[in-house]
N, C-alpha and C positions, 0 to 999 in steps of 0.2 A: 723126465722123472727118473730118479735114481732109486731103485728098489733093491734092498739088501736083506739077506736072510742070515740069521745067526745060528740056525739049526740045520744047516746043510745046503745043498744046491737050491738056488732061488727058483729054478724052473721045475721043481718037484714039490709035491705035497701042498702045504698051505701057501708057499711062495708062488706056486703056479696059479692058485686061485686069486691071489692078490694081483698078479700080473694081468690075469683075465679081466678083473674088475677095473684095473687102471685103464686098460685098453678100451673097455666098453664105455667107461665114463668119458674118455677123450673122443671116441668115435661119435658119441651122442651129442657133442658140442658142434653146432653147425658152423661156427667160426674157425674151426680147425680143419685143415685140408686133408693131410695124410697122417697116419699113425704108423711109425716104423717099429716093428718088434725087435727085441734084442737079438744081435747077430754074433755068433762065436767069432772070436778073433778081432772084433771091432767094438761092440757095445755089450759084450758079456765077458766078465772077468775070467781069468784062467782057472781060478778055483771054483767058478760057477756060483759064487755067493752074491755077486753084485751084477745087476743088469740095468741098462739104460733104455728107457722107452722114449723115442723122439716123436714130438707132435709138431707138424708143420703148420705154418701160418696160412690161414685162408682169408685173412683180412689185413689191413695195414697195421703198421707197428703200434700206433696209438690204441687201436681197438684190441690188439693182442695183449696189451697191458691190462685192459679191462677183463679179458678172458682169464688171464693169470689170477687176477683178483677174485674172480668168481669161482675158480676151480681149485685154488690152493688149499682151502680148508677141507672140501670134500675129499681131495686126494690124500691129505695128511691123515684124515679120519680112517683111511683104509689100513693104517699101520696097526700092528698088534700081533700077539702070539709069535714073537721072534722075527717078525718081518717089519722093516721100516720103509716108508714111502716118503721121499724128499723131493718135492718139485723144485726145479731150478731153471736156469736159462735167463737170457737177457730180459724177456718180458716180465718174468717173476721178480727179477732183481729190481727192475724199475717200479713194479708194483709195491715191493717192500720199501723202496726208497721214497715213493710218494707218501706212504703211510708214516714213515719216520719223519719226513719233511713236514707233514701237516701237524704231527704231534709236537715237533720242535717249534714250529711257528706259534702254535697255541701256547706252549710253555713260555716262549720268549715274550709274547704279547702280555701274558699274565705277570711276568717279571718286570717288563719295561713300563707299563702304565703307572703302577704305584710310584716307581722311582721318578718318572717324568712328572707326575703330579706334585711330588714333594719339591722337586727343583723349581717348578713353576710357582708354587705357593711362596717359596722363599724369594723368588724374583719379583712377583707381583705384590706379595703381602696380603692378598685377599683371595678367598676361595672362589668367588664368582669370576673374578678376572682370570685366575689361573685355569679355571675350567673351560673358558671360551676357546683357547687354542685347541684343546683336546676335542671339544664338541665339533668345531669346524673341520678339524682334521678327520674326525670320524665320518663326517658327511662326505668329504672327498674320497675317503677310503671305500665307503659303501658304494659310491657311484662308480669308482674305478674297478672295484671287485666285481660288481654286477655286470659291468661292460665286458670285462675279461671273460666271464662265464658265458655271456651271450656270444661273444666272438668265437669262443671255443666250439660252439655248435656249427660255426661256418668253416673255420680253419683251426688246426691244432694250435693250442697255446701251451708253451712249455710250463711244466710245474714250477721250475725255477722262476719263471716270469711272475707267477702269482706270488711266490715267497718274496723275491727281491723287490717287486713293485710295492708290496705292503710295507716292507721295512723302510724303503726309500721314501715313500709318500708320507709315512708317519713322521719321520724326522724332518723332512722338508716342510710339511704342512705346519708343524708347530713353530718352526722358524718364521714362516711368513706371518702367521697369526700374531705371534709375539711382537713382531716389528710394528704391525698396525695398532695393536692394543696399547702398546707403550706410547706411541705418538698421539693417539686419541686422548688418553688420560692426561698427557702433558698439555695438550691444547685446551681441553675442557676444564680440568681442575687446576692446572698450573697457570696458564695464560688467561683463564676465566672467559674463554670465548663462548659464543652461543653454540648450541648443539649443531646447528647447520654449518657454522663456520668451522667447528672442530672436525666435522666429517670431511668438509671440503679440503682443509689443510692436510688432514691425514692421507687422503687419497692423492693429493697433488704432490706429496713428498714421499711418504713411506709406500703408498700404493704404487707410485711410479717405479720405485726401486724394486718392489716385489714383481711387477710386470716384467721389467727388464731382466731381473734375475731368473724368473721362470722361463723366459725366452732363451736366455743363455744356457740354462740347464737342458732345455729341449734340443737346442742346436748341438750341444756337446754330445748328447746321447744319440742324436741322429747319425753321427759319424759311424757308429757301430753297424749301421745298416750297410756299410761298404763291405763288411765281411760276408762273402757269399755262402752263408750257412743259415738254413731255416730256423734252427734252434736259437742262434744268436739274434737273428732279426725278431724272433718271437719274444725273447727276453727284453731286448731294447724297446720293442714296440709296447710291451706291457708296462714297462717303467715309464715310458713317455706318456702313455695314456693316463697313468696315475698322476704324473706331474702336471698334466693338462687340467685334470679335475681339481687338484688341490689349490693352485692359484685362482682358478675360476671360483671356487667356493670362498676363498679368502677375499677376493675383490668384489664379490656380489653379496653373498650372505652375511659376511662379517660386518660390513658397514650398516646393514639393516638391523642386525642384532645389537650393535653398539648404540645405534640411535634409539632402539626400543628400551634397552637397559639404562642407558645414560648413566646417571649418578649411582644407580643401583649396582653398577659394576664393582663398586668398592664394598659391597656387603661382606660381612664376616672377615673384616680386615684384621691384621695383626697390629698390636698397639704401637709398634715403632715405625710404622710405614708412613711415608710422605707420598700421598697418592698423586700429587701433581708434579713430582720431581721428574724432570726429563734430563737435565744436565747433571751428570754424576760428578760429585766433587772428587771422589776417589779416582775415577778415570781421568778427570781433568788434571789431578796431581800427577798421575802416571804419565800423561802426555807432556807435562812440564819437565818431568825427569828425563824423558826421552829427548826432549828438545835441547836440554842442557848437555847431554852426553850421547849424542847419536852414534858416534863411531864405536864407542865401547859396547853399547847395547846391540848395535847392528852386527858387529863382529861376533859377539857371543852367540847370538841367535843363528848366525850363518855357520859357525863352527859346529854347533849342535846338529843342525840340519844336514850338513855335509858328512859328519861322522855317522849319522844314522843312514844316510844314503849310500855310503861307501860299500856296504855288503851287496848292493844290487848288482855290482859288477860280476859276482859269482853266482847269480841267480840261475837255477836250472828250471826248466819247465818240461812237463810231460803230461800225458793223460792217464788217469788212474785205471787200474785193471784188477781182476780177481787173481789172487795168488794161487794158484793151483799147482823126387826129392830126397830121400834117405841119403843121397850122396853129398848133400850140402852139410858143411860142418856145423851149421847153426840149427839143424833139424835133429831132434832126438828120435823121432819115429814117424811113420806115415801109415794111415789106415787104408784098407783096400778101397779101390775105386767103387763109387756107388753111382749107377746110371740113373738118369732122370726118370721119374715115374710117368711122365707124360709122353714118353716115346721119342723125345727129341734126342739130339746127338750130344747133349751136355752130360758131363761126368764130373762128380764131386770127389776130390781127394782131400782128406783132412790130414794136416801135418802138425805135429807138436814140436815147438822149438825147445832148445836147451835152456833158454833164458826166460825170465819173467817178462810178460808182455810190456811192462813199463821200462825194461832195461834198454838203454841206448843201442846195445849190440843187436837187438832185434831189427832195427832199421837197416843195418848192413846186410842182414840175412835176407830181408825182403827185397832190397835193391839187387842182390845177386840173383835171387829167384826170378825177378822180373826181367833181368838181362839175359839169363840162361834159358828160360823156358820159351817155347814158341810164342809167336805173337797172338795166337788164338787162346792162350791160357791166361786167365784172369786170376790174380792173387788177391784174395779178399779175407773176410773174417773180421771179428770185432777188433782184434789187436791191430790189424793192418788198417782198418777204418780209422782207428785212433791216430795212427802214424800219418795217414793222409790228411786228417783233420788238423793235426798239429802243423804240418807243412803249410797248409792253407792259412792257418793263423799267423805263422811266422812271416808269411808273405804279405798279409794284410795289415799287420800291426804298425809298421812304419807309416803307411798311408793314413790309417786312422789317427795316429798321434799327430801327424802333420796337419790333417784337416781340423782336428779338435783345437790345436793351438792357433791355427789361422783364423778359424771362426770365432774363437774366444777373444782374440785380439780385436777382430773386426767389431764385435758387439760392444766391447768396452770403448772402442774408438767412437762408435756411433753415440753411445750414451754420454761419454765425457768430453768428446771432441778435443782430446789432448793426447797426442801420439806418445809422448814420453812416458807419462804415468800409466797409460794403457799397456804399453810394452812391458814396463816394470811389473805391473800387476799380473800380467800373463806369465812372466818368467818366475815370479815369486810363487805362483801356483805350482810350477814345475818342481820347486824344491821340496815342498811338503809331499807331493806325489812320489818323488824319488825316495824320500826318506821312509815313506810308508811301505814301499816295496822292499827297501833294505831291511826293515823290521820283519816283513813277511818272509824273507829268506831265512832269517834267524829262527823264526817260529816254525814254519812249515817245512823248510828244507833241513835245518839243523836240529829241530826238535826242542828248542828252548820254550819251556812252559807247556809242553805237550801234556804232561801229567795233570796239570791244573785245568787245562781246557778239555781234557778227556778225549784225546785222539792219538793215533799212532802215526808218527811222521812218515811221509812217503819218500822223503829224500828229494823232493821237488815241489814246485808250486804248479797247480793245475794249469795246463797250457792255455786255457781260455781266459784265465784270470787277468794277465797283463793288459790285453786290449780292452776287455770289458770293464775291469775295475779302474783303468786309467780314465776312461770316459766319465765314469761315475764320480771318481775323486776330483777330477778337474772341474766337473760341473758343480760340486759342492764348494770347492775352493773359489770358483768364480762367483758363487752365491754370496760368500762373505766379502769378497772383493767389491762387488757391487754395493753392498750395504755400507761398507766403510768409505769407499770413494764417492758414493752418492752424497753421503753426509759431508765429506770434505769439500765436494764441489758446491754444495749448498752454502757452506760457510764462506767459501772463496767468492761466490757470486755476491754475497751480502757485504763482505768486508774488503775483499781484495788483499787480505793480509795472510801470507803463508803460515805464520804462527797460529792465527786463529783457525785457519783451515785445518791444520793438523791437530792442534789441541782440542778444538771444538768438535772435530769428527770423533775423536776418542771419547770426549765427555758425553756426547749425545748418542753414539752408537756402540761404544765399548761394552756397556752393560748388556745390551741386547745380544751382541756377538758372543760375549762370555756365557750368557745364559743359554742361548741357542746352541752353542758349541757343547755345553755340558749336557743338554738334552740329547743331542745327536750322539754323543759319545756313549751315554747311558743306553740309548736304544740299540746302537750297533753292538756294544759289548754284551748285552743280554743275548743277542743272537750268537755271539762267539762262544758262549759257555754251554750251549745246548744244540742238540740235533746233529745231522750229518755234516760231513767235512765241507762241502761247498758253502753253506751258510756260515760256518765257522770262519772260513777264509774271508768271506765278504765282511763279516762282523769285525774281525781283527784288522784287516787292511783299511776298511773305511773308518773304523773307530780311531785307529792310530792317525790316519790322514786328517781327520777332523780335529783331533787333539792337537796335532802339530800346527795345522793351518789356522785354527781359530785363536789359539793361545800364543803361538810363537810368530807366525807369519803376519797375521792381520793385526795383532795387538802389539807387535814389536817391530818386525822387519819392514812392513809396508809404511807405517808411520815414520820410521827412520828415513826411508826413501823420500817421503814427502818433505821431511826436514832438510835433507841434503840437496835436493833438487830445487827447493824454494819455488820461485815464480815460474821457473822453466817447466815445472811439472804440469802446469795448466796452460802452457803456451800452445796456441793453435794457429796454423797457417791460414791465411785469408782464403785461399782457394778451397781449403778443406771445409771451412765454415760455410762456404757457398754450396758445396756438394752435400754435406750432411744435414739431416733435419735438426732444427733448433730445439734442443731438449734442455730444460732448466729444472733444477731441483728445489729452488727457493720459492716459497709460496707468497703471493701478493707482491 
């Protein structure tokens, strides 16, 4: 608590009364252990106008955030008559961040739902059909949010887990529901199948793709658990839980709702809509264009992706800080030693560095101190904790990336039983991911568009972003890969013709991928324009990744790969077919 007087020394007159009230308020809180009064030369300024009252934690860090939330208003209310009381410290900053995060999430949700609904109405051409993905996604969101709240009573769940899980589940859930609804309408109204046959065909084709996609996303995110950090595992676990509920709702509730609504799904249709249309003439024509000039389109998309990915080579990462021994050149000053209040031999010495805590030079200072001080001396504090955490992330990132790539390839191989196209699909996902990080450097490190997005550039990307966002981006990229290649394999199983496999895949899944990509981009970008910096980073990075992956990689580069590889794309070794489960995507 920083107490400042504008009418003379803070330890006299009304300032002294306020200090007494602050101390009493803190001492009456049972979750606070010790209250340390201002000390001259340490926590009392030389002019006597500013004093710092320290309150020690009597409970764990998560509970201390609740303490800060409960006490910050009563403490601030003690201000007046020339004396200001400003609570601060890590617990209060997290409390403020949680409030800002919640407000941002609500604002983003209010912005994203109307935009999403508009895109879905244009895609489906009917209000009832457009509302189904939103309703089913909402069911998955409620289930995952309620589960996270219950789990939080047992083990702490990161605030970011709540925020990121809701954002990710909303975008993913709409994708899955969209895929199933389009297939059902095609079977029921286009092929004029019975309701029972239409449900069976939908689940045997689109439902199978959704299941495999959900498993691929879960496996990709599970690799984040390799980072030995409770907060990371909490975030990854929260998102995995939401991903688990969303496909579950899509594969169980949605077929029941479709069966119940049946033809009423086309209620409130727009006049130009063809409700049974599954094969898009426009995307079929696009497929024919790619088939005729694959090298031209392939090189063009590759050049764009590589150009956007190039800045990633200069990407810097660090952990954010608040802008705010004597013999060490990196130390500006040290406070007097404070003995432990419990009578133990521990002594606390606080040192202030010359540099900002996010400056790379601080790492060299900490390394020197750890080398020069006795082995019994422990160098800690928030800034040092950030440095240690970043070192841990730098060490874990290559392992996570390798595991994600390996598991992604393995799942595609199991689903498609075709090594070449599984490998190409995995590598193509890397391109959009690298390009998204290249854009992230330009935005968050160099500050391009910072004014529009409403943030002050830090000169780096948060250190936790590469490993965490890579898993999420790769999961989304594989999501679209499964949709496109499952459709291509379905056409290949029926015709055995590479031309029909490529053009048919675009004709039947291109519109779904385009619409789903537009919804995801809208959801992520609404988070990018509101709230604290971490959701902005996630919104921009994932939004750009989806934009590039859905519209450039899946609708241009991957079909070109199918065209250039021809029959070799689907070639499978005999021993591989014996080992892998027999998965087909054609119905009947």
